[in-house]
C-alpha positions in Angstrom: 96.1 123.9 489.7 97.8 127.5 489.6 98.0 129.8 492.8 98.0 133.5 492.8 99.1 136.1 495.6 97.5 139.3 496.3 99.1 141.6 499.0 96.7 144.6 500.9 96.7 147.2 503.1 94.5 148.7 504.8 92.5 145.7 505.8 91.2 146.0 509.7 88.2 144.0 510.7 86.7 140.5 509.3 83.9 141.4 507.6 86.0 142.9 505.0 88.9 139.3 505.2 84.7 137.7 504.9 83.4 140.0 502.1 86.6 139.5 500.2 86.4 135.8 500.9 83.3 135.3 499.2 83.7 137.8 496.4 86.7 135.7 495.2 85.1 132.5 495.6 82.5 133.6 493.8 84.7 134.1 490.4 84.5 131.7 487.8 88.3 129.3 488.1 88.8 129.8 491.6 88.9 126.3 493.2 90.2 127.6 496.6 90.7 131.0 498.8 92.8 131.8 501.8 92.6 136.0 503.2 93.8 138.0 505.7 94.3 141.1 506.6 97.9 140.9 505.1 96.8 139.1 501.5 95.6 136.2 499.6 95.9 133.1 498.2 94.4 131.9 495.6 94.2 128.5 493.6 92.5 127.7 490.2 92.1 129.1 487.3 92.4 132.7 487.2 93.8 135.6 485.9 95.5 138.0 488.5 94.2 140.8 487.4 90.9 139.1 487.7 91.2 138.7 491.2 92.3 142.6 491.2 89.3 143.8 490.2 87.1 141.9 492.1 88.3 143.2 494.9 88.8 146.6 494.2 84.6 146.3 493.3 84.4 146.0 496.2 84.9 150.4 496.7 86.6 148.7 500.6 89.0 151.2 501.7 92.0 148.7 500.9 94.4 148.9 498.5 95.4 146.0 496.2 98.2 144.4 495.0 
């Protein structure tokens, strides 16, 4: 199982963390997700670019790398 890490800038509250977590968990190929204010660790078979696009699609005022 592969692990991917994302970094965030601008995550300010639990609601944003919950929205990111839910979005990532719903992606095909994702087995587990741990999300915090500064990033996420994702385990599963999913491309990093797919994870980034999913978080950006939330239109939150954050940066994702």
